[in-house]
N, C-alpha and C positions, 0 to 999 in steps of 0.2 A: 574667323576662326575658335571654332569650340575647342575650350580647352579641358584637361582631365578633371581642374578646380570648378569648371562650370558644370562636368559632368555632378560630378559628388554634391555642389550645393542641390543641384537638382534633387539626384537622389534620397539626402536627406530630406526634404521637402515632400518627395512624393511617399518618403516612409512615415512621416510626420502626418501625411494626412491617411494613411493605411492606420494607422493607431487612431485615428479619431472616433468617435461614438456614435457620429455624423453620418450616415449612409450615402450620402452626397459626396460628401471628404474622400470618406474612402475609396468611391468611384472613380474620385478625380485624382487619387494617389496610385491608383490601378493604371489610369492614362498617364501617366507619368512614367512612373516604374517602367508602362509597357514603350514607350516613346523613345523611352532611353536604351530598352532592348534592342529595339529597331537598330536604333544609329550605332550599335556594335559596344555600348559599356557591360563590362562583364560583370560588375557589382549588379547591375540593373536585371542585366539576364538569368542569375544566382537567385536574386529573391524572384523574380516571375515565375524560375521552376520550383522553388520551395511554393508557391502561392499554390499553382498548378496542382503540385503535387499532394497538397493538403487540404483543397478547396478552400481555400481563403478568399473571399471576395471574388472570386470567378468559379466557374462551375468547376470540377475535380477531372483532371484530364493528364494520365502519366505519359502518354507518347509525348504531349506540349512541355509537360514538365521534363521531360529526356532531351527533346530537342533545342528549350533552351539552356540548360547544363551542359550538353552538349558545344554548342558556340562557346557557351564562358569557357570552357575548358581546353579547344581550341587555342584561346587567349593566352594561356597559361595559368588561370584562373582554379586555386586547389579547391577552392569554397566550393568548385563545381562538381570534382569528386564525390565530397562528401555527400552532397546532396544528392547524387546518383548512388550512393555507396546505400543511403537510407531510404531510394526508392524503391532498390532491389531488394533490400531486407524488409520492408515494412511492407511495401504494397505491393510487389509484385512476389514476395517468397522465394527470392531465388538470394541464399545464403552464400553461396560459394562468390558470384558476382558482386556481393554489398561488401566483401570481406577485401576482394583484390584491389578493387576502387580505394576502399577508405585505408587500405594497408598503403596505399601507393600514394596517396594525399599524407600521413602521415610522414611517409619519407623522404617527403620533399620537401619536411619541414612544418605544416601544414597545421598550426594550433589545433583549430577546430579538428579536426582528421585526428591529430592525437590524443586527441581527448575522448574521442568517438571510438578512438580501436582500442584503448585503456579499458573501456566499459564494453567494450564485447571480451574482452580475457576476463574481465573481471566479474559481469553477470551471466558471462555463457550466450550472449547474444547469436541469433543468426544459425543456429546449429555450431558454433565453435565452441568449442570444450575450453570450462573457466579455467586457467592459468593466472596465479597470483603474482607468480615474478614477471610472466610479460604486460600486465595490466601496471605493475609499481615501475615498471621501467619505462612505458609511455605516457603512465602519470606523471612525472619527473620529468619528461620533457616537454610536456605542455605547461606544468608549474612553473617549471626553467623560462619559460613566454608568461608567466604572468599569469595563469589563468587560472582563477578562482575557483571552479569548479572542480579542477586536475589537484588543486591542493586540497582539497576536500575530502577526494578521492582516495589520493594517497595518504590523508591520514586515518582514512577511515580503515584502509588497508593494515596499517601499521597496530590502532586500536583492535583490532576484531582479529587478527591473527598475532597474538604475539604465543602462540604455541610454535607458529615458526620460526620464531627467533626476533624478530619487530619489537621495537618497542611501543609500551601502549602511549607512554608520557611525550613521546617525541611525535607523534598522532597526534594528540587532543592538544598540542602547541600549534600543530598545523589545522587543526579544523578551526582552532580557536583563532587564526590568523583569519581564517578564510573568513569565519563570523564577522569579525573584525570588520575585513571588506564587503562587507555587503552580503554575501552568500543566505539567501531566506533559508534555503537547507541544511547548511550547517547548521546558524543558528537551532532549527529544529533538532537536531540531532542533538549537540550539545543540551539544549533544553530534556532532550527524553534521557541525555545519560544520566543531571545531577538530578533530575526526577527521581527517576526510581534506582539510582544509586550502581545504576551498570557502568564500569571500568571507571567512575571515579566514586569519590565520597560522596554520598546522598546532599542536596544543600535545594531546598526548597526556593528560597532567594535567588538564589543563580538562574536556576530552573525557570522561574518566572522571567529574570531579565531576557532572558533567550527566545524564553515564548514568544516574548512581547516583540523583540527585535525582527521577527523570522514574522510571524503573519500568514501562513500559511495555513493552510486547512488543519492541520493535526496540532500543531500549535494553539490553534482558537481553543478546537477542542477541550486540549489540556489544560489553556486556562479557564474554561468552563468546569471542566473537573475539578480543579484545584479549588473553587469557589463553592459547587458542590457538597464535597469531602469538608472540606474545612481544614485545608494540608496548610493554609498560609494563614489564613484570618477565621474569623464565627465563620461557621456554613453558611450561604448567603445563596439561595436557589433562583431567586428571581438574577443577582446580577450574571449567574450563569448562562443565563437565556441568549442574551446578545451577541456570545462568544459560539454557541450553539447556530445561531441564525446567521451570522457572519459565515462562519465555514461550510455553512449548509448551501446562503449564496455562493461558495465557490462549485459548488455540484457533489460535494465529500456525503456519501450514502452514511456515514457513523452520524456525523451530523446529526443528517435526518432522522436518525435512530432515535437519538438522544433528546433530540425535540419533540419527537413522538411518542415517548414515554413521558415526556414533561406534561404532554397536553393529555394523557392519557389519564395519568396520577394527578393533576393537580400540582404540579411540584415548579411554583416559581410562576407559574402563569395560573389564569382561569380556569380551569378543567374546559376540555373540548372534546369526549372522545374520539367525536367525528373525523376530525384535522386529526387527532393522535394518530389511530389508525389508516388514516390516508398517509402520512407522513413514514408508517412503520412498513406499509404497503409497497411504498416508491422506493425506500431506503433497502428491502429485500429485494426487490426489483433489478436497484442497482448493484444488485452485488453483496451488500452486508453479513456478513456473517453474523454480526451481533442480532439483525434487525430475522433473519431467516431462523436460528437457536429462539431468538422470543416468539415467532409467530409459530413453530413447533411447540414448546412448551405449553404455549396455551391453547393450540389444540387436542394437546393432551388431552390437556386437566379439562378439557369440556369432556372428553371421550371418556374418562375416567367418573367424570361425573356422576352420582347414582340417577341424579333427575334426567339425563339425556337419552332421549328415545334409542333403541337397536340403529334405527337407520342415521340419525345423526353422529350415533358413536362412531360408525362405518366409518361417514364422508368425513369426520374430525380424524380418524386414522391414515386418512388416506392424504388428507393436508399436512399432518404432521410429517408422513412418513416424506412425503415432496420435500419438505424444506427441511429436514435434515440428513436427509441424501443426498443432499445438495452440499451441505456442511460438512457431510461428511467425507464426501469427494474431495474434497479439499483438503485432507487429515485435521478437520477439526475436533479438536476433543470432545467438547460438549455433543457436539450433533455425534461424533462417533458413539461416547456413552448412550446418550439418550438411544439412537437407535439400537445399540444392543440390547436394551430391555424388551425394546418392542418386537426385534425377534424371538426371545427368550418369552416373553409373553402371549406371544403368535397376535399379534396387534397389527392389524393389515397385510402382514405378511404371512407366509405358514410357518408354524413355532420351527424355530431353529436354533437348539442351545448353543451349539457351536459355533456357529456365525455370531452370537453375542457373544461371546466367551472371545472370540476372534479383536472383537471390535471394542471390547474394556480393552484387549490387552493394549491395542494400539492406543488408546487414549491412555491409559494408565502409565506406558514409555514418554508418552510427554508429561508428564507427573503431573496428571490430572488426578487429584486426590478420590474425586465419586466414584473416578473408575477403579481407583484400587478396593477401595471399601468394596464394591460392586464384583469385584471379583475374590476378595475376604467371603463375603456370602454365599458364592458360588460353592466355593472349596467348601465353606461350612457344612452348606445344606444338599450340596452332591450336583447342585445344578452345572448339566452340560459338561462336567468333570468328577471323577470318583471325590468322594469325601475326605478330607483332607486339612485336619484342625493346625495342624502347626503350620501348613500353608496359609491358609485363611489366618492366621494370628501374623505370620509375616507381612502379608498385604495390609493388614489394619494397623501392624505397626508404620508402614512406608506411611499411610493417608495422616496416622495420628500426628506422626514428624512435621506434615503442613497442618499441624491445628484442626484437624478435622473431626466436629463434635462427635459423629456417626462412630465412628474410628475408634475415636476414644472408650465412648461407651460400650463399643462391643468389645474392646478389651478387659474393660471393668467387667463385662459379665461372664466374658471367659476367665476371668481371674488371673488374665493376663498380664496386670501392671498393679 
């Protein structure tokens, strides 16, 4: 007679094969998990449900995923409820059913369900309103079951919401514990905190250690930037490249942008402009706002060049508008600022000074100093608004406080400093 222990051993073996790089072994893993599911082993049924839901090693099929989750749920496996929730929320765009299933799993004491419910409240997933206190409650429950992801989530709530009475230092300690237990996201988070002095005192050595422990794409990029900028050692462009390449291998669009810039500029690698532009284009297609803004700036520069023909100017401004509109739609301050000038100058768009002013205001509200300077210029010269020297000086001063050289020069010119 087959025992639960036998099922578990076979299931572990199936999962091991699924994680192999060899396609033949992966198929064998699917066969093992499939056989176990048919034999009624609920853990295998849940795994098979996830495989069909995500299209991993099998054709994606929501109906088959739901079938196997339901069979496991009938045996009381609450992980199946979590899978069903994700299926409804992510694949079927049915937030109400998703919330119902994940809440049932959480209330049954399922650790994964508690973690997911906390994230639903924390991130406002599936159309559910954000609720920090509910998120805290469910992170705590999952953390009490020694869930490291929940510990990190709980710590992040404490760190980022001290205005609601939470204790930042308690949050840092929770995240540090999660990092020590190997949570890569927690290590990356702490790396960013110590790198940029957010919530903690800036410490580049601690940042380096946390980034190194993390190994996720963002951490690898930041390690590369530390080398490029010489923040820990003498600047070393060549040493940055392997970190950008490793992050790009993880599919990170920002890493592709930095690699592209390196090849275009010959920074740490032999110059290869074709390869560089291919990487930049790929990064932009993958959604990198850095790449899209770079392309927008480049096309604007071509359009402003006196040697560019009228036909090429028109095409360049059209391309610039395409990329900058995409980033501005995502509230990217640089995109809003550049697009604002295009409206004011009537480049590609019909001239619309008011639209330009509104974009400058949106960017300035994000503390983007070039947009503050732009507003200063508009009020000084009466572009889209009545001339107002005092308002112009006010915007220049705000930008000057951020060490914007153009703003400082404007204040000197106006005898305002």
